[in-house]
C-alpha positions as CSV (number, residue, x, y, z in Angstrom):
1,M,25.7,-5.3,11.5
2,M,22.9,-5.7,9.0
3,D,21.7,-8.9,8.1
4,L,21.0,-10.2,4.6
5,F,17.2,-8.8,4.5
6,E,18.5,-5.5,5.7
7,Q,21.1,-5.5,2.9
8,R,18.6,-6.6,0.0
9,A,15.5,-5.8,0.8
10,P,15.4,-2.9,3.3
11,V,12.2,-1.3,5.3
12,N,11.1,2.2,4.8
13,L,10.1,2.6,8.7
14,E,8.8,6.2,8.0
15,G,4.9,7.2,7.5
16,G,2.2,4.8,7.5
17,Y,-0.1,3.0,5.3
18,G,-2.4,5.1,3.0
19,S,-2.8,8.8,3.0
20,A,-4.0,9.2,6.2
21,G,-1.2,7.0,8.1
22,D,-4.1,4.6,9.6
23,M,-1.3,1.6,10.2
24,K,2.4,2.5,10.9
25,K,4.3,0.6,8.5
26,T,6.6,-1.0,11.6
27,Q,3.2,-3.4,11.6
28,Y,3.2,-6.4,9.5
29,M,6.0,-5.1,7.0
30,L,7.6,-8.0,5.4
31,Q,10.9,-8.8,3.8
32,L,11.3,-11.6,0.9
33,L,14.6,-12.8,-0.4
34,G,14.1,-14.7,-4.0
35,T,14.6,-15.0,-7.7
36,P,12.3,-13.5,-10.3
37,W,12.2,-16.5,-12.2
38,D,11.3,-18.9,-9.3
39,A,7.4,-19.6,-9.3
40,D,7.8,-20.2,-5.4
41,T,9.1,-16.7,-5.1
42,L,6.3,-15.1,-7.2
43,K,3.6,-17.4,-5.1
44,C,4.7,-15.3,-2.0
45,I,4.3,-11.6,-4.1
46,I,1.1,-12.7,-5.1
47,T,-0.3,-14.0,-1.9
48,A,1.1,-10.6,-0.2
49,A,-0.7,-8.3,-2.7
50,E,-3.9,-10.7,-2.0
51,Q,-3.6,-10.2,1.4
52,G,-3.1,-6.6,1.6
53,M,0.2,-7.0,3.4
54,E,3.2,-5.1,2.4
55,M,6.3,-6.5,1.1
56,T,10.0,-5.4,0.4
57,T,11.6,-8.0,-1.9
58,G,15.3,-8.2,-2.6
59,Y,17.3,-10.7,-5.0
60,L,18.9,-13.7,-3.9
61,D,21.4,-14.8,-6.6
62,T,20.5,-18.5,-6.8
63,I,22.6,-18.9,-9.9
64,K,25.5,-18.0,-8.1
65,G,24.3,-20.1,-4.7
66,E,23.9,-17.7,-2.8
67,Q,21.2,-19.7,-0.8
68,D,24.4,-22.1,0.4
69,N,26.4,-19.2,1.8
70,Q,26.8,-18.9,5.8
71,E,25.2,-15.8,5.8
72,Y,22.2,-17.4,4.4
73,R,22.2,-20.4,5.9
74,D,22.9,-18.7,9.2
75,I,18.7,-17.6,8.9
76,F,17.5,-20.5,7.2
77,E,20.1,-23.9,7.8
78,F,18.8,-25.8,5.1
79,G,18.9,-23.0,2.6
80,T,15.6,-23.0,1.8
81,Y,14.3,-20.1,-0.4
82,P,12.5,-17.7,-0.9
83,G,13.2,-16.7,2.6
84,M,10.7,-14.4,4.6
85,K,11.4,-12.3,7.7
86,E,8.9,-9.9,9.8
87,A,10.4,-8.2,12.6
88,D,12.1,-11.0,14.4
89,Y,10.5,-14.0,12.7
90,N,12.0,-15.7,9.8
91,V,10.3,-18.5,7.6
92,A,11.2,-20.0,4.4
93,G,9.4,-21.9,1.7
94,A,6.5,-21.1,-0.1
95,N,4.1,-23.5,1.8
96,A,4.9,-21.9,4.9
97,I,5.5,-18.2,3.8
98,M,1.8,-18.3,1.9
99,A,0.2,-19.8,5.0
100,F,2.0,-17.2,7.4
101,I,0.6,-14.3,5.0
102,N,-2.9,-15.8,4.8
103,A,-3.3,-16.2,8.5
104,R,-1.8,-12.8,9.1
105,G,-3.5,-10.6,6.2
106,L,-6.8,-8.5,5.6
107,G,-8.5,-10.6,3.2
108,Y,-10.8,-13.6,3.5
109,S,-8.8,-16.8,3.8
110,L,-7.5,-18.3,0.8
111,V,-8.3,-22.0,2.1
112,P,-11.7,-22.9,1.4
113,K,-14.1,-23.5,4.4
114,N,-16.0,-26.1,2.5
115,V,-14.4,-29.5,2.6
116,N,-14.9,-30.5,-0.7
117,D,-13.6,-27.4,-2.2
118,A,-10.4,-27.3,0.2
119,A,-9.8,-30.9,-1.1
120,M,-10.2,-30.0,-4.8
121,Q,-7.7,-26.8,-4.1
122,D,-4.9,-28.8,-2.7
123,F,-5.5,-31.4,-5.5
124,W,-5.0,-28.8,-8.1
125,V,-1.9,-27.3,-6.0
126,D,-0.5,-31.0,-6.0
127,V,-0.6,-31.1,-9.8
128,A,1.0,-27.4,-10.0
129,V,4.0,-28.5,-8.0
130,T,4.5,-31.7,-8.5
131,E,3.4,-32.3,-11.9
132,A,3.9,-29.2,-14.0
133,T,6.6,-27.4,-11.8
134,P,9.5,-29.5,-12.9
135,Y,8.5,-29.1,-16.7
136,V,8.1,-25.2,-16.4
137,N,11.6,-25.2,-14.5
138,I,12.9,-26.9,-17.6
139,L,11.7,-24.1,-20.2
140,V,12.5,-21.5,-18.3
141,Q,16.2,-22.7,-17.3
142,E,17.0,-23.6,-21.0
143,Q,15.2,-20.9,-22.9
144,I,15.8,-18.0,-20.2
145,I,18.4,-18.5,-17.5
146,Q,20.9,-20.5,-19.1
147,P,21.3,-18.3,-21.9
148,M,21.2,-15.2,-19.9
149,A,24.1,-16.4,-17.7
150,D,26.1,-17.8,-21.1
151,S,25.4,-16.1,-24.3
152,S,26.9,-19.1,-26.1
153,Y,24.5,-21.8,-24.5
154,K,22.9,-24.0,-26.7
155,V,19.4,-24.9,-25.6
156,D,18.5,-28.5,-25.0
157,Q,16.2,-28.8,-27.6
158,D,14.9,-32.6,-26.7
159,A,14.4,-31.7,-23.1
160,C,12.3,-28.6,-24.1
161,A,10.3,-30.7,-26.7
162,H,9.7,-33.4,-23.8
163,A,9.0,-30.7,-21.1
164,K,6.3,-29.0,-23.8
165,E,5.0,-32.6,-24.4
166,A,4.4,-33.4,-20.8
167,L,3.0,-29.8,-19.9
168,S,0.4,-30.4,-22.8
169,K,-1.1,-33.1,-21.2
170,I,-1.1,-31.5,-18.0
171,L,-2.7,-28.3,-19.4
172,D,-5.4,-30.0,-21.0
173,A,-6.9,-31.0,-17.7
174,L,-6.4,-27.5,-16.1
175,D,-8.2,-26.2,-19.2
176,K,-10.9,-28.7,-18.9
177,Q,-11.1,-28.0,-15.2
178,L,-11.4,-24.3,-15.7
179,T,-14.5,-24.8,-18.3
180,G,-17.6,-23.1,-16.4
181,N,-15.4,-21.6,-13.6
182,T,-14.4,-18.2,-13.2
183,Y,-11.3,-19.5,-11.0
184,I,-9.8,-23.2,-10.8
185,I,-12.4,-24.4,-8.0
186,G,-15.1,-21.8,-8.6
187,K,-13.7,-19.5,-6.0
188,Y,-10.5,-17.8,-6.0
189,S,-8.1,-20.1,-3.8
190,F,-4.4,-21.0,-3.3
191,A,-4.9,-23.2,-6.3
192,D,-5.2,-19.8,-8.8
193,I,-2.1,-18.4,-7.0
194,H,0.2,-21.6,-7.8
195,W,-1.1,-21.6,-11.6
196,T,-0.7,-17.8,-11.9
197,A,2.7,-18.2,-11.1
198,L,3.5,-21.2,-13.5
199,I,1.5,-20.1,-16.5
200,H,3.1,-16.6,-16.2
201,L,6.4,-18.1,-16.5
202,L,5.4,-20.2,-18.9
203,M,4.1,-17.2,-21.1
204,L,7.7,-15.7,-21.1
205,T,8.9,-18.8,-22.8
206,D,9.0,-19.7,-26.4
207,E,6.5,-22.2,-25.7
208,S,3.7,-19.7,-24.8
209,G,1.6,-21.1,-27.6
210,I,0.5,-24.1,-25.1
211,V,-1.1,-21.8,-22.9
212,Q,-2.5,-19.5,-25.9
213,Q,-4.1,-22.4,-27.7
214,R,-6.0,-23.5,-24.4
215,K,-9.1,-21.3,-24.5
216,Q,-10.2,-21.7,-21.2
217,I,-6.7,-21.4,-19.4
218,L,-6.1,-18.0,-21.5
219,R,-9.5,-16.8,-20.5
220,W,-8.7,-17.0,-16.7
221,Y,-5.1,-16.2,-17.1
222,E,-6.2,-12.7,-18.7
223,S,-8.7,-11.9,-16.5
224,L,-6.4,-12.0,-13.5
225,S,-4.5,-8.8,-15.4
226,T,-7.5,-6.8,-14.2
227,R,-8.6,-8.8,-10.9
228,K,-8.4,-6.3,-7.5
229,S,-7.0,-8.0,-4.4
230,N,-8.6,-10.5,-2.4
231,C,-8.5,-8.0,0.3
232,G,-10.2,-5.3,-1.5
233,Q,-7.6,-2.7,-1.6
234,N,-6.7,-1.2,-5.0
235,I,-4.2,-3.3,-6.1
236,V,-3.9,-6.0,-8.7
237,S,-1.2,-8.7,-7.8
238,F,-1.0,-9.8,-11.4
239,S,0.7,-6.3,-12.0
240,L,3.8,-7.2,-9.7
241,L,4.8,-10.3,-12.1
242,P,8.0,-9.9,-13.7
243,S,8.2,-9.4,-17.5
244,K,11.3,-11.3,-19.3
245,E,13.0,-8.1,-18.8
246,N,12.7,-8.1,-15.5
247,I,14.1,-11.5,-15.1
248,Q,16.9,-10.4,-17.0
249,R,17.8,-7.6,-14.9
250,K,17.2,-9.6,-11.9
251,E,14.6,-7.5,-10.2
252,L,11.6,-8.3,-8.2
253,S,8.7,-6.0,-7.5
254,S,7.8,-5.2,-3.8
255,V,3.8,-4.9,-2.3
256,I,3.3,-1.5,-1.8
257,I,-0.2,-0.6,-0.2
258,E,-1.4,3.0,-1.3
259,D,-4.9,2.6,-0.1
260,F,-5.3,1.2,3.4
């Protein structure tokens, strides 16, 4: 009997990486279950692309509470998502999945070796997760997900206004941090991945102006659209992020390595 991963994110076991088949796809093939409007899911996809690891993705219907279904809980007892599988190994949650891919992948470590840089990375990751994410989620839920689920839904304008005001202060700090820096702490790191997912989702809402009016964030965000992967392969992780139409169609991009 196929498990949930084989049903939703089946792996193609034939062929090899690249035109020469340098490595069989059965090695380091990742399967991910998540949702296209979930920042944590997007972080995992970005990390896989940055580290040159193929990943097939499948949709987990969190609107209907599939993360609480017994079939999913049999794999991840707390219903944590996104969930990832590699061969017989399962792990859930963005931090665990990203750490696994970072250690397993082909690129340089996304964790800075310099202790000051590592601390600064963690600071900006914390700001993204604890300060910005709740407000981005409010805007995404109110302006994209709820109307998608119910065409008669009336957006909570007060909640959106409060989220926008709170995010404005946070983005001011990020804009200042990016002044003079190509990436958030200078070198590309997990901080950039966390913020890429959030800023991208924010750009899909009706409040994209709070990004566009901050020149340093906009410069950084636009530069990611052409940035080649951390592992040196011919892939741009930014290209795998969903459009608003992808979200409405409940589509996730898989990571396919053409040039190994």
